[in-house]
N, C-alpha and C positions, 0 to 999 in steps of 0.2 A: 671088519666091515669097511669097504672102500669109501673114501671121501668123495662127496659130490658137491660141486660148486654151482652157483647160479649161472645162467647163460652168459652173464657178463661178470667181470671180476669185481668182487666186493670192494667197496671204497675203504681204504685203510687210512691210517693216521697221516695227516699232513700238518705237522707241528701243532698238534692239539686240536685240530679242526673237528675231528669226529666226536660226536656226543655218545652217550650211553644209549645206543639204539641197535636194532638188528642190522645185519649187513645190508647195505643199500644196493640197489641195482644201478645206481649212477656209475658212470664209467670214468675212471681216472687212470692215466698212465697208458702204456702201450698194450696192445692186445696180447693175450696170453700166448698166442702163437708167434709173436714177434721174435722171441728168443730163438725159436727153432728155425724160422726162416732166415734170421740173421746168421745163425750158426752154420747153416748149410751154405748160404751164399758167401759168407766169409771164407769158408773152406775152398770153394771154387775160385773166389777172387784172389785168395792168397797164392794159389798155384799159378794162376794166370799172371798176376802182377809180378811174381818173382821172375818168371820167364821174360816178361816185357821189360822189367827193370834192368835185367842183365843186358838186354839188347840196347836199351836206351841210355845206359850209363854214360858213354862218352858224350852223347849229345847233351844230356842234362848237366854234366860237369861243365862243358863249354858255355852253356847258357847261363849258369850261375855266375861264372867268372865275368861274362859280358854285362849282366844286369846288376851285379852286386854294387850297392851304393856304399860309398865310404861312410863308416860309422861316424857319427857326430862326436865332437869333443865332449867327453863326459866329465862331470864334476865329482863323481864317486866311481869307485871301481865296482862295488857290489851294493845293491839296494835290497834290503831284506825286510819284508812285511811279515810280521807275526800277528795273525788275527786271533783274538780270544773272544769268540762269539758270546755276546751277552754280558761281558764283565762290567759290573756296575761301578760308576764313579763314587757313589756314596760309600759303599763297602770298601772300595779300594782306598779312598782317602782316609777313612777311619782306621783301617788296618795299618796304613803307612804311619799315621800319627802314633799308633801304639807300638811301632817298631817291629811289626810282624811281617812286613814285606821289604826286606833290606835291599833286594836287587831292583825292585821298582823305585825305591828311594834313590838308589845310586844312579839309576838311569835318568831320573828326573833332575838330579843335581848336575850330572854330566851334560845333559841336553835340555829337554823340556817335558813338562806335563801339562796337559790341558784337558778339559772336557770337550767333546766333539759332538756337534749336532747330528742327529740321525735323520731319517726320512719320514715323510707322511705317506703311509703309516710306518711305524717303527717295526717292520717285519723283516726277517733276515733276507728273503729273496729280493725285496725291494731295496734294502739298505746295501747289500753286497753288490747288487747290480749298479747302484749309484757309485759305490766305491770303485768298481772296475771301469766304468765308462766316464766318470766325471760329469754325468748328465742326470737331470731330474727324470722321474718316471715317464713324463710325457714324451721323452726322447728315447728311453730304453724299453718302454712298453711292459714293464713288470710292475703291477700294482698290488699284488696279493699272492698267496699261494694258488688261489683259484681265480678263474674267470668264469663268466656264464656264457652258455650257448644261447644266442639271441633268438634262435628258433624254438628251442625246447625249454628254456629257462633252467636247464640242468647245469651243474658245475662241470668245469673241465680244467685240466692242468694249465696254468698260465704260462709256463716257461718253455714247453716243447709241444710240437705237433707230431703226432704219430699216425702214419697212414697204415692201411691194411693192404695185403697182397690180394689182388683181384684176378690176376691171370695165371692159370695153371695149365699144365699138360697132364691129362688124365690117362693113366696106365693101369687099368683094372681098378683095384681098390686104392691105388696110390695117386697122389697129386704132386706134380713137380712144379715148383714156382718158376714163373717166366719173367718175374720182375723183382726188383729190390724193394723191400719195405721202406717207405719214406719216413724219415725222422729228421726234423729240423728245429733249430733253436728259435724261440720267439723273442728272445731278448734282442733288442736293436742297439745301434751305435757300437762302434768298435771299442773293446776293452783296451786298456793302456798297453797290455802285453802284445796285442796285435800291432798297435802303432809302433811300439819299440821294435818289433820284428821286421817291420817294413824298412827300418833303418839299420837292420842287421845287428840289433841288440838282442841277445838271447834272454829268454825268461823261462823259469820253471814255476808252474802253478799247481799247487797241491790242494785239492778238496775245498776250493772256493765255491760257495753256493752259486747255483745257476750257471753251471758249465756242462750241462748235459743237453744234447750231445756235445762232445768237446769242440772247442775252437780249433781252427787250423791256423797255425802261425809259426814263426821261427822260435821254436822252443818245445817244451814238454808239458803235458797237463794230465792230471788225474781228476776226473769229474766228481761232482759231489751232489748236493741237494737236488732231488728229483730223479736221480738214478733209480730205476725200479728194481724190484726183486725179480727172481727168475720167472714168476708167474705173471708179471706185469703190473703188480700193485705197488704201492708205496711202502709196503712192509706188512705182510700177513703172517703172524706166527701160527704154529700148529700145536694143539693141546690134545694129546691122546690120553683117554681116561676111561676107567670103569665106572666113574661116578654117574648118577642118573642124569638124564637129559635136561632136567630142570635146572641144573647148574650150567646155564648157557653162557657162551662167550658173547658179550654184547658189543664189543668194538675191537677192531684191529687184529682179530684172530679167528681161527676156525677150530671148533671142537670136533674131535674124531672119536667116536665111541669104540672102546676096546672090548672084545669078547674072546673067550678062551678057545673057541672053535673046536671044542671037544678034545683038546690036547692037554687039558689040565689047567688048574687055576693060575699057574705061574708061567704059562707060555701063551704068547699072543702073536698071531700072524696079522699083519696089516700092510698098508702101502703108504709111501710118500708120493703125493701127486705133484707133478711138475707142470710145465706149460702145456697148452693144447697141442696135440700132435696134428699139425696142419698139413701133414702129408697124407692124412686119411680123410675120407668123406665124413660129413656130419655137420649139424648145425645146433650147437657148436661141435667141432671135432672132439673126439675123446681126449682126455688128458694123458700125458705120459705118466707112467707109474714105475716106481722102484719098490720092489717087495722089501718089507722090513719085518724082522722078528724080534721079539722082546722076551728074554728069559729072566724072571725075577727071583731073587733070593730074599725072601721076606725077613729071614732071621738076620742076615748080614746087611740088610737095607741096600742091596746092590742090584744091578741089572746088567745083562749082556745084550747089547743091541747090535744086530747085524743088518747091514744095508749096503747095497752096491759093492759087495765083495769085501767090505771092511767090517770088523767087529770092534765095538767100543765098550769098555767096562765103565759103568757109571756108579758112583757112590751117591746115595741120596743127599741132595742139597749142594752138590758140587757141579759146577758148570764145566762141560767138556771143552777141549780144544776144538778147532775147526774140524768138521767131518766132511769128507768129500762125498758128493752124490753124483750119480751118473744115470742119465735117462736115455734109453735106446729108442730112437724114433723110426729108423729105417736102416736097411743094410748099409753099414759104414757111416751112419749119421748118429751122433751122440750130442747131448747137451749136458753141460757140467755146472754144478753149483756147490755151494758151501753152506753148512748150517752148524750150529752149536746145540748141544743137547743137555737137558737137566732132568734127572729123576726127582720129581717133587714129592712123591710118596710111594711107599712100598709096604703097606700094611694091609688093612682091610680093603683099601682101594689101591690101584696102581695108576699113576699119572706121570706122563712124560711130556716135557715141553721141548719144542724145536723152534729156534729162531726162524724168522723169515729166511727163505733160501736165497742167499746172496749169489750174484754172478761170480763165477770162479775167475779171479784175476789172471790166473795162468792160462785159462782157455775161455776168454770172455765171449759170451754169446751175443753181446750187444756192444756198441761203441762206447767204452768208458774211459778211454785215454787217447791222447795224441802225442806222438804217433801211436799207431795201434799196438806196437810192441812194448810200449812204455809200461803198461800194467803188468804184462808177464815179466818184464825186467825187474820191476819192483818186487813181485812175488818171489823171484829167485833171490833178490837181494835181502829182503826182510822177512820172507815167509808169507803164508796165507794172511789175508787181511780183509776187513769188512769193505764191501763196495756199495752197499745200499746207501742211498742219499741220506736218509734219516736212520742211522744204524742202531742207535741206542734204543732199546725196546721199551718205550714209555707206556705203550698200551698194555703190555703184559703186566706191568706193575700196577697200572690203573685197575686192571681186572682182578688183581690179587693172585694171578697165576705165578708170578715171581714175587720176590720181596726186595726190600731196600738193599740188602747185601749183594744180591745177584745183580741188581741194576747197577750198583756202583762198580762191581767187578767188570761188567760189560763196558761201562763208560771208561774206566781206567785202562782196560785192555785195548780199546779202540784208540784212546789217547796215546798209549805206548806205541801202537802200530804207526800212528801218524808221526810221532816224534822220530822214530827210526827212519821213516821216509824223508822227513825234513832234514835231519842231520846228514843222511846219505847225499841228498841233493846239495846241501850247503858245502859239503866236502868236495863235490865235483865241480861246483860253480866257480870258475875263475873270474869271469866278468859278466855283468848283467844283473838281472833281478830274480829274486826268489820270493814267492808269496805262498804262505800256508795258513789255512784257517783250522784252528783247534776248536771243536764245538762242545766238548764235555762241560764247559762252564755253563753254557745255555741249558743243556739237558739236566744237569744236576740241580740247577736253581729252579727249573720248572717243577721238579719232583720233590725237592726238599725244602722249599720256601716255608712250608707249613710248620717246620720245626724251629725256625728262627723268629717266629711271630706268635706272641701270646694271643689266645682266643681264636686262632684260625679254625674254621669249621672242619677242615680236613685233617687236623692234628690227631684226632682219635685218642684223646686222653693225654696222659702224662708223657712227657718227652724226656729221653735220656740225654745225658751230656754229650754222648757220641753223636746222636742225631742232631743236636743243636750245633755241633762243631763241623758238620759235614761240609757246608758251603765254605766256611772259613778255611778248613783244611785244603779244599781245592784251590782257593786263592793262594795259599802258601805253595801248593804244587805248581801253580802257574809262575809264581815268583822264582822258584828254583829253575824252571825252564828258561825264564828270561836270563837268569845268571849264567846258565850253560851256553846260551846263544851269545851273550856278551863276550865270553871267553874265546869264542871262535872268530871274532871280528878283528880286522886290521884297521889301521888308522884311516885308510881311505875308503872304508865301508860305512854304510849308514843303516841303522836299525830303526824301524818304526813298529811299535807295538800298539795295537788299537782294537777296539770293539765296535760293533755295528750299532749297538744300543745298550742301555742299561736294563734294570729289572724293577718290577713292582709286584705287589701282592695281588693274588686273585682269590678274593674271599667270596665275592658275589657275582653271579652272572646276570646279564641283561638280555632279555628276549625282545629285541626291537620289532620283530614281526608281530609279536603279541601286542606291543604298544601301538603299532600301525593298525592292527585289527580293531583294537579298542577305540581308536580315535578316527575310524572311518577312512583311513588311507588304503587299507587292504581288506579284501572281502574273500570269503570262502564259498565254494559251491554248496548247494543245499545238501548234497550227499556226503559232505566232508565235515570232520570235527576238529581239524587242525593238528591231529596226531600224525598225519602223513609226513614222510620225509621229503626233502628237496622241493618243498612248496607244491607238492602234487595236488593238494586240495584247494589251491587258490583259484578263485574266479578272476581270470585276467581281464574280463570285460568290465569289471568294477574295481580293479586294483590300480592305484596310482603310484605306489612305491613299495619296495621290498628290500630286505636285507639279505646279503649274500657274502660269504667269506668271513674273515676275522675283523674287518674294520669298515667295510663299504656298505653303502645304501644306494640303490639304483632307482631311478624313476622308470615307470613303465611307459616308455617314450614311443609315441606314434612314429612309424617309419623306421624305427630302430629295433625294438622288441617285436616279436611276431604278433603279439596281441596288444601292442601299445595303445594307450588311450590318452596320454598326456601330450598335448601339442607342444612342439619345440617353440622356443622364443619366450614370450611373456608368460604364458601359462606355466611352463616348466620353471622359469625363473621365480615366479610367485610361490610355487610349491616348494622350491628349495628354501626360499626365505622363511616360509612358514615352519618348515621342519627345523631349520637352524635356530629359529627363535624358540621353538618348543623345547628343544634339547639343550639350550643354553642353561647350564646348572641344573639339569633334571635331577630331582631328588628321589632318593630311596626312603620313603617315609617310614618304612618298617625299621630302618636302622638310623633314621635322622641324619642322613649323610647324602652328599652329592654323588650320584652315580656317573653322570656324564658332565664333563667340563664344558665341552663345546663340540659343534659339528662344523666342518670346513667344506666350503664349496670347491670342488675339484678345479673349476675354471680359475680360481684364485691361487691354487697350489701349483698347477702344472702348466708348462708351455711345451710346444713341440708337436710333431705330426701325429703322435699317438695319444694325445690328450683325450680324444674322443672315445678311447677304449677304457678309460678309467671309470670306476664307480662315480656317480654324480656327487656323492657326499662321503667324506671320511669322518668317522666318529672318533672323538677324543675322550676315551673313558678316564675316569678319575682313578687314582691309586686305590687298589682294592677291588676294582671292577673290570669286567671284560665281557665280550659277547658270550652269552650263555652257551652251554653245550647243545641245548635244543635248537637255539637259533642258528648255530653254526652248521647244522645239517638240515635247515629248512623246516623245522617243526614249529608250528604257530601256537599250539596249545600250551597251557601252563601259565604260571605267573610271569609278570614282567621282570621282577627281581626274585632271585632264588639263591640259596647257599650253594657254594661249590664244595662238595665233600670228596672230590677225587684227590688222588695223590698229586696230580698235576695242579699245583697250588700257587705257583708264581708265574708271572707272564710279563710281556712288554707290549701287548696289543692295546696300549692306552694312549692318552694324549702324548705325542712325541716330545713335547716340552718337558715332560716328567722323567724321561728315560734317555738322556744323552749317553754317549759312549765315552770311552777313555782314549787318550792319545798320548803316547810317550815317544820320544825320539832321542837318539844318541847325540844329536847336535841341537843347539838352541834354534827355535823357530824365529823367523824374522818378521812376524806379523803380530800386531797388537790386538787385532780384532778377533772375533770368534772364529773357530775352525768348524768345518763341515766335512762330511764324507765326500761332498762334491770336489773338495780340494785335493784328494789323494791321487787321482789319475793325472791331473796337471802337474802335481809335484813330482811324480815318477818320471814324466817326460822331461821336465825342466832339469832334473838331476842328470839326465843323459844328453842335455843340450838340444832337446827337440821342442819346437813350438807346439803348443796344444792345437788340435783341430777346432774348427768353429763351433762344433756342437758341445764341446766341453765348457762347463759354466764356472767351475771353481778356479782358484789361483794357487800357484805354488806357495807353500808355507815357508820355503827357504829362498834366500837371495843367492843364486849361484855365484855371484861375485864374491861372496864371503867364504867360499871354499878355496883355500889357498892352493894354488898350483893345479887343481883339478886332478883328474885321473886319466889314464891312457884310454884310447878308444875302447868301447865296451863290447866289441864283437866277441861272441863266444868262440 
């Protein structure tokens, strides 16, 4: 039975944002046809640009010689940033004391170890944007994973704007695009690698969050967080099953019913659906389809899966390697993707799991690297690899489609791919900077925190010793990585290992929209009961405040929101003061604990031209608490406080003062005060002899005068 999607792409997981609810009709990410349009236009553009490039080569070479700026006097030869997303200082410090992290200990003795302040809120897109730009969110414009559409109140991706193709040439049933799909980064302020490039200092940037679409600079970059899958979502897995429809997928995936089609109980014909075929008429256009057959051997617990001209043998419980998918859209036009498969059962029922369809790095249908050939180069160098921004499939584990072992295999496989890219880049880098973020630490802690904490509601009974050791074993894995990096460094190189935030428990969820309803700040329409997603049941003519995203609360401001009723100025200020006072130490009486430490006025947190785009309040949850799954998707109904029983059991969407990151360096820092992510971009520039731009707020943590002799000019 073919898979049918809603008219708009179902909202998928954005770092734990989705609650346990039916697929939403809110729109996140590029249109499903974007991949096809991009693929077609990239093909045409590549041919044209190759010809023009050949003609223009002498002129471009002369122009580069004329405009080339002399590299500044560098104080290091190579600067290497190793980002370990989410590594927690409390766990790191305890394990160092216990002698379990010898390479971190060695690095701290050789240079420095400090805790480093994260951002408000302590979310990866916000924090890594501050790391890159040296600016607060009011200057780089990233405040959460999500922003809100001020006209509809629906969520939208905060980091990228995706346009749609509106102009076509119609030829019978075909539509030929006459314009390029618009895609642009919404992060503002230049990252340090762009500033370095302006002074002819090369940078390689691997999988740093909020780099989609990629920056254009003197260097190479592979994009990360918010890179969509091939259908335009932030990661939608597929679950083919003969189980009854009552076993629904509630978040992050689509259930595809399997039937034998008269060919016997062990043979199944089905399809894998790709992006919309925007070359064809329709509203929406029909999706591209790749026929797939599944032949099951129930005795051997195996299956032969044939798709796109490739046959894969699957053993129950074993995750396949990457499988190539090919979707034919029009004569000569194909779109390519990658997936991994898992036969989860082959007995009374047959069930097959497919990861989200990743953009094929060898033949990318969207811009995922700079220059455009860098992703294909990496694929040739290290093999196929994950390209989805949030590649570790946390939703499939939340839904019970996969298990702990499969999730860990995914995480470590992706980590291995990243490591191979990193060391390949380090080997080729003669001078300049290299920045790579490894995110398995964050993902594993999100899903396995329940095992290191007694009494966690998501622990589901007795915990094994292996489960309890999962996070600790990954910290040891990171320690070994640091040791291998240190072996590759020369005396005039500098290594910085850091995380963007720490971690905390997520035992209880807080539905602030329900709190606002109970206290008269939010109202529902008479025909609504609060179970509607994305605040669809809210009466905006009587609502003064609403929660959106993982940490923000917005006022329904007149002249800003379409249905705003709160007047700017004194009325808005008084409302913020009321909410800040009410949430100061807000208690969860059922647990006799504080759920919210404090709420912070955005006007006190941020400066810069984009401060007005921020939520009006940032909520600082206590350790053990976070925005509830219901609140995160705009559901008002239910209790204010509720247990979190999902596998996603640890988080960092709390009071940022509770979750600082880690900072290690191979040389001692020259500052006695506290360090912040704001300091990293100015540090990178200072090490290459470049003054920071005015928008950068931090300061270098090293005194360049202390670097004996300096290093030669850092041009690549």
